[in-house]
N, C-alpha and C positions, 0 to 999 in steps of 0.2 A: 452706175448700173441701176434701171429701173426694173421693177418687178411687175410681172403681167397679173392682172386680177383673174382669179379663177373663174369662169363661167359655166352654166349648166352645160354647156357643149362640150368644155373640157372634161368635166366629171362623167358624163355619158360615153366620151371616147375612150376614158380610161377603163371603165367597168363595161364597155361593150354592149350598152343598152342605149335605148333611143332619149334623146333630149326632153320629151314629154313624159317618159316614164320616171326620169330624175325629178322632172318639176312636180310631179305628182306624189312621188316617195318623200320628197321634202316636206309634204303638207299632210303626210299620212293618209293619203287619199284610200278610200275602202278599196278600189280597184285593185290597189297594188298590195301584194302579199307582204305580210309583216317581216319575213327574211330580207325581202329586197329593201323595203324601207329602211330597216336597220344597217344594212351594208351601205347603202347611199348615204343616210345619215351619218355614219361613222366615219366614212372616207371624206364628206364635206367639211365634217370638223377637223379632220387631220390636215387637210389642205386648206384649211383657213377659209372656206368660201364665205363669200358674203353676197346677200342677192343685191341686184341692181336696183337702187331704190329709184332712180330717176326713170329707167324702164318700167318698173312697176306703176310709178306714178301715170307714166302715159298710157298704159294699158287700163288703169281703174279711174283715170280722170282725177286723182288724189293723190298727192306726196306725202300727207300725214306730217307736214312740215309748216311752221309758222314763222313768218318773216316778222323781226322787230328793228325799229329804227328808233334810236334815242339821241339826244344831242351829246351827252358826255358819260361814258360807263363809270369814270371816276367819281363822279357825283354822289353822295350817298343815295340822294332821293331816287336818283335813276336806277342806281345798283339795286335798291330794295325794290322798285318796280319790277326789273328782271327777275329777281328771286321768286316774287309773287307770280310772274309769267311762268316762270320754268315749273315751278311745283305744281300748278294747275295742268299744264299742258301735259307735261311728261305723265303724270297720274291719270289723263285722258287718253294716252298712247301717241302723243304728238312730239315731234323733235321742234328745237327752237333754233332758229339761226338769228344773229344778232349782229347789226351794224351800227355804228356811231357815226354822225354826222359832223361832229367837232362844230357845230354851230353855222354849218357851211351850207349854201342852198345848193351848190353845185355837187358838192359830195352827197348831199341828200339824194338828189336826181339819179346819180351812178348807183346809191344804195338800192334805190326801188327797183332800177332795171337789174340789178345784180340778182336780187332776191326773186324777182319775176322770171329771169333766166333760169333759176334753179327750181321753177315750178312750184312755189310756195303756194299753200291754198288760200292765205289771208295773211293781211298784215296788221300789225300793231305799231301805231307812230305817235311820237311826239314830236311835233315840227321844231326845225331850227329857227334861232333867232332872226337869221336874213332871208328867211323864205317869206317872199312877197308874191311870188307867181306860184299857182296850184295847179298848173297843168298836169304835171306828173302824178299827181292824185287823181285828176279827173280822167286819165286814160287809165288808170287802175280800175277804177269804177266802171268805165265803158267796156271792160272786158269782164265784168261780172265777178271781179275778186273783191271780196268783203275788206273794208277799213274799218278798224276801231281806232279812234284818235284818244288819246290820253292824256292828262294834264296840259298840255299845248294843244288846242285844237284848230280846226280849220271849218270857220264857219260858212264857207262858200260849197261846202259838200256836205250832202245830206248823209249821215254815218251814225254808228253806235260812238258813244263818247264816255269818258270816265274822267272826272274832275274833282277836284277839292273845291269846296265853296270859298274860292279867293275873295270874293267880295265880302261876305260875312265876317271871314276871318280878319281881314284888315280892318273892316269897320271895327270890330270888338277890341282889335290891338290898339288903335289909334284911340277909341272911346277910352280904354284904359289908361294911356297916358294923360289925356285931357283929366279924367277923374282924379288923378294923382297930383293935379296943380299945374300940369304943362299947359303953355297956350300958343308956343310958337314951334311949331314942328315941321322940321325939314322931312320931305319924303325924297329918299334915294330909289327912284323909280326905273322900271323896265321898259323896253320899247312900246310905244303906243299901239303897235300893229299887232302885238304878240296878246294873245288872250289872257295869259296870267298877269301881266304889266299892265293890263287894260283895267282888269277886274279889281286888282289889288288897289290902283290909283283911286278909281270908283268907290271903294270902300271907303280910302282915305277923305275923300271929299265929303263922303256922306257923313262920317263921324264928325267932321268940323261943322257941318250945317246943323247936326244935332245938338251940336253945343252953341250954335248961334255965332259961330265964328267965320270970318271971311277966307275964302281959298287965296292965298298970295301964291302965284304962279312963281315968283321969286325963289319960293320954298319948295320947288319941284325941280329936282335935277334928273336927268337922264342917265342915271348912273348904276349898274346893276353888277359889276364886278370887282372884285379888289384891284385889277388893273386900272379899271375906271376912277376908282377912288384914287389911286396915285396919280392918275394924270389929271384929275380936278381938285387935287389937294389943296391949291391955294384958294380956291372959289369955296371950298367947303369950310376952311379955316376961316376965311373972311365971313362968312354967317354964322361962325361958331358963337360969335359974341352977341349975335342977335336972337339966337334959338336957345329953347331949353329942352328940347326933344328930337329925336332923329328915329322915323320908321323906315327902315331898308327892305326893299323888295324881297331879298332873302338872306339867310344867315352869314354867309361868307363874305356879301358886300357889308353886312353890319358888323361883323369882327374886323374888317379893315376898318372901316369908320372908327371903331373903337380904338384902335391901335393908335390911329392919327391924331385923334384927340387927345389920348393919353401921352402921346409922345411931345405934344404941344402944350402940355400943363393944364389940359381940362380934367376934371375929375368926372367919371361917371359912376353913379348917376347924380351925384351932388350937382354939378353944374349942367349936365345935359344927360337926359334920360335916353335909353337907346334900346330898341325892339327890331327884331329881324323876322322871318318868315320861314317855316321849313323844318325846326327843331331838328336840324343837322347835328351830329355827335359832338361837333365842335362848341355848339353852345355852352354845354357843361364843362367844357375844357379851359375855356378862357375864364378870367378875373377881371370885372364881377360876371356871374353867369348870366346869359342872355335871355332875356325875355323874348319869346317867339311865338309862333303858332304852328301846332303839330300838323304834318301831312301824313297820313297813311299809305305810304308809297307801296309796302307788299301787299295790303288788302286792294289798293288800286289795280295794280298788275294783275293779281288773281282775278279779279272782277272784269277786268278787259279781256284777259285769255277767256274767261267763262262766256262772255258775250260772243266772241268770235267763234269759238267752238259751236255754239248754239246756233248761231247764224249758219255755221258751215255743215250741220248734222240735220236740222230741222228741216223737213219739207215745207211745211206751211209757211206762208208769207208772213213776215213780222214786220210791226211797224218798228222805226228806229227808237232806240231808247238812249237816255242820258242818265247814268247814274253819278249823284252828286254826293260826295262825302263830306260830312261834316268836318269843319274847322275847330279845334281844341287850343285855347289860350293856356300858355306854358309861362306864367308870371314867375321871373326869378329875380336875381338881385340888379339888373341893369336898368330896369326902369319898371 
């Protein structure tokens, strides 16, 4: 049995007054006497009246709702981003609708349309690994709905952006491994087309060049998840005897590589030093504890929400901004 949501017309009919009087009484309008305001508000509370947010949004051209699309809610970095977004947005009077793409382009397209159908005022997006076509984002911009990209950005669209300095973080991390005496470093890399994968690979290359070392593409494997480590374990183990370091594009991949090496008789870091990226909580749970780069997900989410709300509320034309958060090296036991 479904329950009908109470409307302003229902309250007006029950109290024998006009819907416009109910509407104004709910807002304590000065044209409505105090006794009527009190009677209407008490009745509305008793029948659990809630305003129709979508209707109000159509009337005022704003829903006070922000849409968020991220690849994975379960990923610590992205859950930290969500916390930062929510705390800032709710503090400014906005609600947040969250969708996850599960790294799937088609689901991302569906998510965008679903959020637009719910009349969100703007979107905060970190794109999926499988997204190569950006037409769904272009349509959003075409309809004057602002987008802020965070962490994983779309270079084909002019927008506000919030990112980590992935290039410098990777450069510092690989330079650290090289300074510690490592010379053959395997890079477990992300997809070439994804901004974070590209920037971290470029940082890896830059560090090698700074130390006057050749980039050996045999030591670059597109392998950025634990499942891909498992799928390519024979290839990784075949290289293990030829390398003395591994830089993984993220911490979960680094930990999977660590377990693979340890299960096959390699000592970390004695035989092979190992480092990740992200400073996921798992980095301090494994043994040896993982050397990595810290990303400030909460601060990034908060900044992305701030930029979006500023664009929604400022009347003046603003140039697009890119906020780059510094990367911080976390040297631990693994390398």
